[in-house]
C-alpha positions in Angstrom: 16.8 -4.2 -11.3 15.9 -0.5 -11.0 17.8 0.3 -14.2 16.2 -2.7 -16.1 12.7 -1.4 -15.2 13.6 2.0 -16.6 15.3 0.9 -19.8 12.6 0.9 -22.5 15.0 -0.4 -25.3 16.1 -3.4 -23.1 12.5 -4.2 -22.0 11.8 -6.0 -25.4 14.4 -8.6 -24.4 12.8 -9.7 -21.1 9.1 -8.7 -21.6 7.7 -11.2 -24.1 4.2 -9.7 -23.9 5.3 -6.2 -24.8 4.4 -4.9 -28.2 5.8 -1.3 -27.9 7.0 1.1 -25.2 8.5 4.5 -25.4 8.9 7.7 -23.4 6.5 10.5 -24.4 8.2 13.2 -22.4 10.1 14.1 -19.2 8.3 16.3 -16.7 10.9 16.5 -13.9 14.1 14.8 -13.0 12.0 12.0 -11.4 8.8 11.9 -13.5 7.9 11.2 -17.1 4.9 10.3 -19.3 5.2 7.1 -21.3 3.4 4.6 -23.6 3.2 0.8 -23.2 1.2 -1.8 -25.2 1.1 -5.5 -24.6 -0.3 -8.7 -26.2 -3.4 -10.3 -24.8 -4.4 -13.9 -25.4 -7.1 -14.5 -28.1 -9.9 -13.6 -28.3 -9.1 -10.5 -26.2 -7.9 -7.4 -28.0 -4.4 -6.1 -27.1 -4.2 -3.3 -24.5 -2.2 -0.1 -24.1 -1.5 2.5 -21.5 -0.4 6.1 -21.3 1.0 6.7 -17.8 2.6 9.3 -15.6 5.5 7.6 -13.9 7.6 8.9 -11.0 10.5 7.3 -9.2 12.5 7.9 -6.0 15.8 6.4 -4.8 15.5 5.7 -1.1 19.1 5.1 0.0 19.7 1.5 -1.3 16.1 1.0 -2.1 14.0 2.4 -5.0 10.3 3.1 -5.6 8.6 3.5 -9.0 4.9 4.5 -9.1 2.6 5.1 -12.1 -1.0 5.8 -13.0 -2.8 6.5 -16.3 -3.2 9.9 -17.7 -4.7 11.3 -20.9 -2.4 13.0 -23.5 -3.8 15.0 -26.4 -1.1 13.7 -28.8 -1.7 10.0 -27.8 -5.4 9.3 -27.9 -6.7 5.7 -27.8 -5.8 3.7 -30.9 -8.3 1.6 -32.9 -6.2 -1.5 -32.7 -5.9 -1.5 -28.9 -8.2 -1.2 -25.8 -6.9 1.7 -23.7 -6.5 0.1 -20.2 -6.3 2.2 -17.0 -3.6 1.9 -14.4 -5.4 3.3 -11.3 -2.2 2.9 -9.3 0.9 0.7 -10.0 4.0 0.5 -7.9 7.4 -1.2 -7.7 9.5 -1.3 -4.5 13.0 -2.6 -4.9 14.6 -3.4 -1.6 18.3 -4.2 -1.2 18.8 -7.6 0.3 22.6 -8.1 0.7 25.4 -7.8 -1.8 24.1 -7.6 -5.3 20.7 -9.0 -4.3 17.2 -7.4 -4.0 13.6 -8.1 -3.4 11.0 -6.8 -5.9 7.5 -5.9 -4.6 4.9 -5.2 -7.3 1.4 -4.0 -6.6 -1.1 -2.9 -9.2 -4.7 -1.9 -9.5 -5.7 -1.9 -13.2 -8.9 -1.7 -15.1 -8.3 -3.7 -18.3 -11.5 -2.3 -19.9 -13.4 -4.0 -22.6 
């Protein structure tokens, strides 16, 4: 599950609301900046994010945390509303052989 959440090319297969996602740049071994956009139901305008994401393996468990950042090469686009992730986190806890529990918490300002 941890690998699935990190695989931007595979995400299009399981995230039917995603429009586009890609890595902007790697900051450290455990941190990057990325772009993500998703479809909103009509009459809402589609949203996008630029986030700083970090992750940490914790033995058999994993944590992924992100929050919005500004990037000079990726300003808000006219065809999207730039949403803000105040804090988003995934905790993947091992739960037996080949099983896990996913905890997902987010505080987002969708704007607009």
